[in-house]
C-alpha positions in Angstrom: 19.8 -2.1 -4.1 19.9 -3.9 -0.7 16.4 -4.9 0.3 16.8 -7.3 3.2 14.1 -5.9 5.6 10.8 -4.9 4.1 7.6 -3.4 5.3 4.3 -3.2 3.4 1.4 -0.9 3.8 -1.5 -2.2 1.8 -5.1 -3.2 1.4 -6.8 -6.4 0.2 -4.2 -7.0 -2.6 -1.5 -7.5 0.0 -3.4 -9.5 2.6 -3.3 -13.1 3.5 -4.9 -14.6 6.6 -2.4 -15.2 9.4 0.3 -12.9 7.8 -1.2 -9.5 8.8 -1.8 -8.0 12.3 -4.5 -9.5 14.4 -7.8 -7.8 14.0 -7.2 -6.7 10.4 -9.5 -7.8 7.7 -8.0 -10.4 5.3 -9.3 -10.8 1.7 -7.1 -13.8 0.8 -7.3 -16.9 2.8 -6.6 -20.6 2.4 -10.3 -21.1 1.8 -10.6 -18.2 -0.6 -13.0 -18.9 -3.5 -13.4 -15.6 -5.4 -10.0 -15.9 -7.1 -7.7 -18.9 -7.4 -5.2 -17.5 -4.8 -5.3 -19.9 -1.8 -1.7 -20.1 -0.7 0.5 -17.4 0.8 3.2 -18.4 -1.6 1.0 -17.2 -4.5 0.8 -13.6 -3.2 2.9 -10.9 -5.0 4.8 -10.0 -1.8 5.7 -13.5 -0.8 6.9 -14.3 -4.3 8.9 -11.1 -4.3 10.6 -11.5 -0.9 11.3 -15.2 -1.6 13.0 -14.3 -4.9 15.2 -11.5 -3.5 15.8 -13.2 -0.1 14.2 -10.5 2.0 12.4 -10.6 5.3 9.1 -8.9 5.9 9.3 -6.9 9.1 5.6 -6.1 9.0 2.8 -6.6 6.4 0.4 -3.9 7.5 -2.4 -4.6 5.1 -6.1 -4.3 5.8 -8.7 -5.4 3.3 -11.0 -2.6 2.2 -8.9 0.1 3.7 -8.4 3.6 2.4 -5.3 5.8 2.6 -7.5 8.7 3.6 -9.9 9.1 6.6 -13.0 8.3 4.6 -14.1 4.7 3.8 -17.0 3.1 2.1 -20.4 4.7 2.7 -18.7 7.7 4.0 -17.4 5.8 7.1 -14.9 7.7 9.3 -11.7 5.7 9.4 -9.6 8.3 11.1 -9.0 6.0 14.1 -9.4 2.5 12.5 -8.3 1.1 9.2 -6.9 4.2 7.3 -3.3 4.0 6.2 -2.7 7.3 7.9 -4.0 6.1 11.3 -2.0 2.9 11.1 1.2 4.8 10.3 0.6 7.3 13.1 0.0 4.5 15.5 3.3 2.8 14.6 5.1 6.2 15.1 3.4 6.8 18.5 4.4 3.3 19.6 8.0 3.8 18.5 7.6 0.7 16.3 10.3 1.9 13.8 13.0 2.4 16.3 15.8 -0.1 15.7 14.0 -2.0 13.0 16.5 -1.1 10.2 13.8 -1.2 7.5 15.4 -1.1 4.0 12.3 -0.6 1.9 8.6 0.1 2.2 6.1 -0.9 -0.4 2.8 1.1 -0.3 0.0 -0.5 -2.3 -3.1 1.6 -1.7 -5.5 4.0 -3.2 -7.7 1.3 -4.7 -10.5 1.6 -2.1 -10.1 5.4 -2.1 -11.0 5.3 -5.8 -13.7 2.6 -5.5 -15.4 4.1 -2.5 -15.9 7.3 -4.5 -14.3 9.4 -1.9 -13.8 13.1 -2.7 -10.4 13.2 -4.5 -9.5 16.8 -3.6 -6.2 18.4 -4.7 -2.6 17.7 -4.1 -1.6 19.5 -0.9 1.9 19.4 0.4 1.6 21.3 3.7 -0.7 22.9 6.3 -3.1 19.9 6.6 -6.1 20.1 8.8 -7.9 17.0 9.9 -10.8 17.6 7.4 -8.2 17.7 4.5 -7.3 14.1 5.3 -10.8 12.9 4.5 -9.9 13.6 0.9 -7.8 11.3 -1.2 -4.9 13.4 -2.6 -4.3 15.6 0.5 -4.2 12.3 2.5 -1.8 10.7 0.0 0.6 13.6 0.3 0.4 13.6 4.1 1.0 9.9 4.3 4.1 10.2 2.0 5.6 13.0 4.1 5.0 11.2 7.4 6.4 7.9 6.0 9.6 9.7 4.9 9.9 11.4 8.2 9.6 8.2 10.1 11.8 6.1 7.8 14.3 8.6 6.3 16.8 5.9 5.2 14.3 3.5 3.7 13.5 3.3 0.0 9.8 3.8 -0.5 8.2 2.2 -3.6 4.6 3.3 -4.3 2.5 0.8 -6.3 -0.3 2.2 -8.4 -3.1 -0.2 -9.4 -4.9 -0.4 -12.7 -8.5 0.7 -13.1 -8.3 3.6 -10.7 -9.8 7.0 -11.3 -7.3 8.9 -13.5 -7.2 11.8 -11.1 -6.2 9.5 -8.3 -3.6 7.5 -10.2 -2.0 10.6 -11.8 -2.2 12.5 -8.6 -0.2 9.8 -6.8 2.4 9.9 -9.6 2.8 13.6 -9.2 3.0 13.4 -5.4 5.7 10.7 -5.7 7.7 13.1 -7.9 7.3 15.8 -5.3 8.6 13.7 -2.4 11.2 11.8 -4.4 9.4 8.4 -4.1 9.8 5.6 -6.6 6.6 4.3 -8.1 5.4 1.5 -10.3 2.2 2.2 -12.2 0.8 -1.1 -13.5 -0.7 -1.3 -16.9 -2.1 -4.9 -16.8 -3.0 -7.1 -13.9 -5.1 -10.3 -14.3 -8.0 -10.1 -11.9 -11.3 -11.7 -10.8 -13.9 -9.5 -9.1 -11.4 -6.7 -9.1 -8.7 -8.6 -7.3 -5.5 -10.3 -8.5 -5.6 -14.0 -9.6 -2.5 -16.2 -9.3 -1.5 -15.0 -12.7 -2.2 -11.4 -11.6 -0.1 -11.8 -8.5 2.8 -13.0 -10.6 2.4 -10.1 -13.0 2.6 -7.7 -10.0 5.7 -9.4 -8.7 7.4 -9.4 -12.0 6.9 -5.7 -12.6 7.9 -4.8 -9.1 11.0 -7.0 -9.3 12.0 -5.3 -12.6 11.6 -1.9 -11.1 13.6 -2.9 -8.0 16.4 -4.2 -10.1 16.5 -0.9 -12.1 16.7 1.0 -8.8 19.8 -1.0 -7.7 
């Protein structure tokens, strides 16, 4: 498939200082010491786009962010770092108009799982704001909104290892409902829960294989 213009919605796994919007928290930096990732060329997304010759229109990744409106310590993220808020803000600002985005990679759910947010149940319609404070209703809402805003783009949902099973399997089921492609990883080399250089390459390789199969 033709993937020349790509957008990413992500959390810490997809950050690198200087390559995400100003004001967003970055986990990976040139001075990073927790893993051995210290260069942007070592990230999964830079490896992928370099290999397929694609341009990143926007890397909207925020370290520590949840898809839903609830963050760590029950913080309300409905107007800050949540994936839903960020997507809604882009829509309100007409960001997507004329961008010709071919593919969107969504790599989230890790913090929703780690923060022990209420998982909830899959919900495909009739959302109230309080529903979006729960993981699976928020995942469904985000998928639907993303497809509405970018109806021509291929969406590829990336599912991390070591998530709560109800979160991982719920995202798989929601992808099936909305006709979204997904990659569920089985092994990623990590340090302190985050990809190492080896882990980043493992992510890139599995995503690249999936992309080629979609072609």
